[in-house]
C-alpha positions, 0 to 999 in steps of 0.5 A: 143034706146039702149045705144050703138045707143045713138049717133046721126045718120047722113045721107049722101044723094047721090045727082044727081044734084045741085037741089038734093043737095040743097034739101038734105041740106035743109032735114038735111043731114050732107054730099052730095055725088055729082054724075050723072047717078044714073041708072048706079050706079053713075058717076062723075058729070060735072064741072058745077054741082060741082062748082054750089054745092059748091057755094050754099052748106054749108054742106060738099060736096063729089064728086064721082070719077067714070068715067064710068058705069060697073066694078071697073077694070080701065085702065091706061088712066081711072086712069088718068081721075080719077086723073084729076077729083080729081085735079078739085075737090081740085081746086073747093074747095070740102071737099072730093071725093069718090073713089074705084078701084079693081084688077081683082082678086077682091082684092083692087088696093091698090097700085093706090088707095093709090095714089089717097088718098094721093093726096087728103088728101094732099089737105085737102080732105077726102076720101070715099071707095065706094061700089066697096067694095061690088064687093070685093072677101074678104071684111074683107081683103079689110077692112083692106087694106082700113084702111091702105090706110087712107080712112075716111069710107066705103060705103057699102051694105054688099055685097048684092044688098041692105043694109037691105039684107046685114045687118048681114055683115054690123054689122060684119064690124062695129065690125071688124072696132072697131072705125078705120073707119066709115061703112056707110050703103047704098043702098035701105035705106029708111024711112021705114027700116032705124030704123031697119037697124040702130038697127041691124047694130049699123052704125052711118051714113046711105046713101040714095038718098031720091029721088021722082019723079016729073013731068017735065014742058013740055007742048008738048010731043013727044010720038014717040020717046025715047031719052034713053033706059030703061027709062019708062018716059022721061017727069018726073024727079028724085030729092031728096025729102026734106020731105024724107030726114027729114023722114029718119033722123028722123026714124034713130034717134028715 
C-alpha cells in the first residue's frame, strides 16, 4: 500500500433497519447511517428504529434527515420537519445527523443548512452532508460552503451515479479539501471495487449498504397481488450482510 494510504480506511454502513445496523457493527463498521426506503435514495427512519438502534449499538449512530424522496429543494414546512427530526435525534442520544438542502439554482442552501448544523452541533452531534452534494451545479464551490457551515464530512459519488464513475472528481475533492473536511466515497461501493476506489481517490472513509437479499419466513404467499410497485419479490428482504461488511473492510485495507 502507498504511504499516503497507510492509515486505516474506515467503513460507514448505510443501514436500512436496526437489524442491518447490528450487522454493520458485527462486521466492523465504524459508524451507521440509519435510514429507511433505500430504493428511494433513503429517508428518515422511524423513531422506533432510532431508539432501538441507539439501545443496541456501541458504534456511532448517525441518522439521515430527509423527509421525502426526490430533489433537495425543500418547503418551509419540510424544513420544520427536518428541524423536529434533529431534535428527536438529540433526545434519542444519537451521535450525529446527515443533512443536505439545495436552492433551485443548484447551490447549497447555506442559510438553512447552517441553522441545522448549528443546532445539531450545539447539542454535541456531528454532521455529514449527504449526496445532495452530487446534485450541485458547482461541487467545488459547494465544498467551500459546506466547510464553512461546519460539517465533518461530505458523502459523495463525485457527481456520478456510482463512486467508481466519479472517482476522478472524488480524488480532486480530496485534494481541494486538504484535510479541512473528510470526503467519504459512496454509491455502488462493494468488496469488488473498494480497493481500486481507495487507491485511486485517497479517501480514508467509504460508505456502503453491504446488503444481501434473504428469503422471508412466510409459508403462505398470495401471488395475485403486489403491495408496492417496483419490487420484484415482496417475500424477500434486504439486510446488511456481516460477511460483506468484513470483506469490504478487508479489501479496503489491503
